[in-house]
Structures are given as structure tokens and as C-alpha cells.
C-alpha positions as CSV (number, residue, x, y, z in Angstrom):
1,X,14.8,-46.2,50.8
2,X,12.3,-43.9,49.2
3,X,12.6,-40.1,49.3
4,X,9.6,-38.6,50.8
5,X,7.7,-35.5,48.2
6,X,8.4,-33.1,50.9
7,X,12.4,-34.1,50.5
8,X,12.3,-33.6,46.8
9,X,10.8,-30.4,47.0
10,X,12.7,-29.1,49.5
11,X,15.6,-30.4,47.5
12,X,14.6,-28.6,44.4
13,X,14.3,-25.5,46.3
14,X,17.9,-25.4,47.2
15,X,19.4,-26.8,43.8
16,X,16.9,-24.5,41.9
17,X,18.8,-21.6,41.9
18,X,22.5,-22.8,40.8
19,X,20.7,-24.8,38.2
20,X,18.7,-22.1,36.6
21,X,21.8,-20.1,36.9
22,X,23.8,-22.7,34.6
23,X,20.9,-22.7,32.4
24,X,20.8,-19.1,31.8
25,X,24.5,-18.8,31.1
26,X,24.0,-22.2,28.7
27,X,21.1,-20.3,27.2
28,X,23.0,-16.9,26.7
29,X,25.5,-18.3,24.9
30,X,23.4,-20.3,22.5
31,X,21.6,-17.1,21.9
32,X,24.5,-14.8,21.4
33,X,25.7,-17.7,18.3
34,X,22.2,-17.3,16.9
35,X,22.6,-13.5,17.0
36,X,25.8,-13.9,15.2
37,X,24.8,-15.8,12.7
38,X,21.5,-14.1,12.1
39,X,23.4,-11.0,11.4
40,X,25.8,-12.5,9.5
41,X,22.7,-13.8,7.0
42,X,20.9,-10.4,6.9
43,X,24.2,-8.8,5.9
44,X,24.7,-11.1,3.1
45,X,21.1,-10.5,2.1
46,X,22.0,-7.0,2.2
47,X,24.9,-7.1,0.0
48,X,22.9,-8.8,-2.5
49,X,20.3,-6.3,-2.6
50,X,23.2,-3.8,-3.3
51,X,23.0,-1.9,0.3
52,X,26.0,-1.3,2.4
53,X,25.6,-3.3,5.5
54,X,27.4,-0.8,7.1
55,X,24.6,2.1,7.0
56,X,22.1,0.1,9.0
57,X,22.4,-1.6,12.1
58,X,23.3,-4.9,11.7
59,X,27.4,-4.2,12.3
60,X,26.6,-2.4,15.8
61,X,24.4,-5.6,16.6
62,X,27.1,-8.0,15.4
63,X,29.9,-6.6,16.7
64,X,28.1,-6.9,20.3
65,X,27.1,-10.2,19.9
66,X,30.7,-10.8,19.1
67,X,32.5,-8.8,21.6
68,X,29.8,-10.7,24.0
69,X,31.3,-14.5,22.9
70,X,34.8,-13.4,22.8
71,X,34.1,-12.5,26.5
72,X,33.2,-15.9,27.4
73,X,36.1,-18.5,27.2
74,X,34.8,-20.4,24.2
75,X,35.9,-24.5,23.5
76,X,34.6,-27.4,22.1
77,X,34.1,-29.0,25.2
78,X,31.8,-26.1,26.4
79,X,29.8,-26.1,23.1
80,X,29.4,-29.9,23.8
81,X,28.6,-29.6,27.3
82,X,25.9,-26.7,26.3
83,X,24.7,-29.1,23.6
84,X,24.3,-31.7,26.3
85,X,22.8,-29.5,29.1
86,X,20.5,-28.1,27.0
87,X,18.9,-31.8,25.3
88,X,18.4,-32.8,29.2
89,X,15.2,-32.3,30.6
90,X,15.6,-30.5,34.2
91,X,14.8,-32.7,37.2
92,X,14.6,-30.1,39.4
93,X,11.2,-28.6,37.3
94,X,9.7,-32.0,37.9
95,X,10.0,-31.8,41.3
96,X,8.6,-27.9,41.8
97,X,5.4,-27.6,42.7
98,X,2.5,-27.3,40.3
99,X,0.5,-24.2,39.6
100,X,-2.9,-24.4,38.6
101,X,-3.2,-25.3,34.7
102,X,-3.2,-22.4,32.1
103,X,-3.3,-23.2,28.4
104,X,-0.3,-22.1,26.6
105,X,-0.3,-19.0,24.8
106,X,-0.8,-20.0,21.1
107,X,2.4,-18.3,19.2
108,X,2.6,-18.3,15.5
109,X,6.2,-19.3,13.9
110,X,8.5,-16.7,13.1
111,X,8.1,-17.3,9.7
112,X,4.4,-16.5,9.5
113,X,5.7,-13.1,11.1
114,X,8.2,-12.5,8.4
115,X,5.4,-13.5,5.7
116,X,3.4,-10.9,7.1
117,X,6.0,-8.1,6.9
118,X,7.2,-9.3,3.4
119,X,3.7,-8.7,1.9
120,X,3.5,-5.5,3.7
121,X,6.9,-4.3,2.3
122,X,5.8,-5.3,-1.2
123,X,2.3,-3.4,-1.3
124,X,2.1,-0.7,1.7
125,X,6.1,0.2,2.7
126,X,7.7,-0.4,-0.5
127,X,9.2,2.8,-0.2
128,X,10.8,2.1,3.0
129,X,14.3,3.5,4.2
130,X,16.6,0.2,4.9
131,X,19.0,2.3,7.0
132,X,16.2,2.8,10.1
133,X,15.0,-0.7,10.1
134,X,15.3,-3.4,12.6
135,X,17.6,-6.4,11.9
136,X,14.6,-8.6,11.7
137,X,12.4,-5.9,9.5
138,X,15.5,-5.8,7.1
139,X,15.5,-9.6,7.3
140,X,11.8,-9.4,5.8
141,X,12.6,-6.5,3.5
142,X,15.1,-8.3,1.8
143,X,13.4,-11.4,1.2
144,X,10.3,-9.9,0.3
145,X,12.2,-9.2,-2.7
146,X,12.8,-12.6,-3.9
147,X,9.2,-14.2,-3.5
148,X,5.9,-14.6,-2.4
149,X,6.1,-16.6,0.6
150,X,8.7,-17.5,2.9
151,X,9.7,-20.6,1.9
152,X,10.2,-19.2,-2.1
153,X,12.2,-16.3,-0.6
154,X,14.4,-18.1,1.5
155,X,15.1,-20.5,-1.6
156,X,15.8,-17.5,-4.1
157,X,18.0,-16.1,-1.3
158,X,19.9,-18.9,-0.9
159,X,20.7,-19.3,-4.3
160,X,21.5,-15.8,-5.0
161,X,23.9,-15.8,-2.0
162,X,25.7,-18.9,-3.2
163,X,26.4,-17.6,-6.7
164,X,27.6,-14.1,-4.8
165,X,29.9,-16.1,-3.0
166,X,30.8,-18.3,-5.6
167,X,31.5,-15.3,-7.4
168,X,33.4,-13.6,-5.0
169,X,35.7,-16.6,-4.5
170,X,36.7,-16.9,-8.1
171,X,38.4,-13.7,-8.0
172,X,42.0,-13.5,-8.3
173,X,43.8,-12.6,-4.9
174,X,44.4,-9.0,-5.7
175,X,41.6,-8.0,-8.2
176,X,41.4,-5.0,-10.1
177,X,38.0,-3.2,-11.0
178,X,37.9,-5.4,-14.1
179,X,37.7,-8.5,-12.2
180,X,35.3,-7.0,-9.8
181,X,32.7,-5.6,-13.0
182,X,33.6,-9.0,-15.0
183,X,32.1,-11.1,-11.7
184,X,29.4,-8.6,-11.4
185,X,27.8,-8.8,-14.9
186,X,28.3,-12.3,-14.9
187,X,25.9,-12.4,-11.8
188,X,23.4,-10.0,-13.4
189,X,23.5,-12.4,-16.9
190,X,22.4,-15.3,-14.9
């Protein structure tokens, strides 16, 4: 027996709020995970530039996102369920009445915005104070010191971060000032 279109729409109206609430929770968890990883990356970029990340907005944003994530009981099952839920297309949206067609707004990729800011920081704003920048601006500012394009800068920054982490991993358990100076000079000589 086939379901009539009017019954499908009625079922969608009844099930929609519950499903959308669940989807919002999943998207919030994913967003928090992405925010934590972004703040970690910007923190490493700042360390490479010789700027203490504690003087910027990064630690506060990182702590806030981590606190929200820690408030959510996280498990591998929840992560797998989140991935499966986000991969699934919503059957409720298919049953919703369609509004009049409006062409989607053309949004530029984030990389293009970062490249635009990188160009500004190389030319107009080269004397900017990183302690007063947003996290996104800090990312662009750090990358502007590593290359002309986003791809070039990201690759150079990734290599520099890997070298920094290898130098830190090579330090003894209780490093002395001499050990740290030796590791820093080895990085500068590369």
C-alpha cells in the first residue's frame, strides 16, 4: 500500500523537529572538534613564529571548546554514530514542501579568503599586532610568512611544524637550557 503525499508531508512535520534537534547536536559536536583542532594548528603556527600563544585569543577559545566537548559524554560509538548520521541524507527534507527555486549564493572557499588576508598582511598590514587578532586572522598572518599562496604556505608551515615537533621530541626527559638552545640552533640552521 502506497503512502499518499499528504500523509508523507504530515509525517515529516511531526518527525522533523526531533530529527533536526538530533542533527543539530551532531553538527555541534563536529564543530567543536574542528574548533579544537583549528586552535591547536594556529597555536603551533604561533609557536613557529616565536609568539607565545597565551598572549592571543587562541587559548581562551581552545579552553572553551574543550570544556564544551568534555561536557559531552564522548565515546567511539558516539563518534561512529555521528559520522554515519552526517553521511546519511535526511528523508524528512525530501518530504518537506519545496519553496520557490532560488539559486544558491556563491561562496568562496575559505582558502581564497585566507589568501586574500595573507596578501594584506604581506603588504598593507605588515606591522599588525598578533595579540589583537582573531583566530582566523592569526592563521592567515602566520601563513603569510611562509609563502605566496595558501597551498605553498601550508606546505612550508607543515614542514616547519614537523621539524619543530621532531626537535622537541629529541630533547631529553628533563632538558637543560643548553639542550633547548642546541635544538633551537639546529632548527635555525636547517
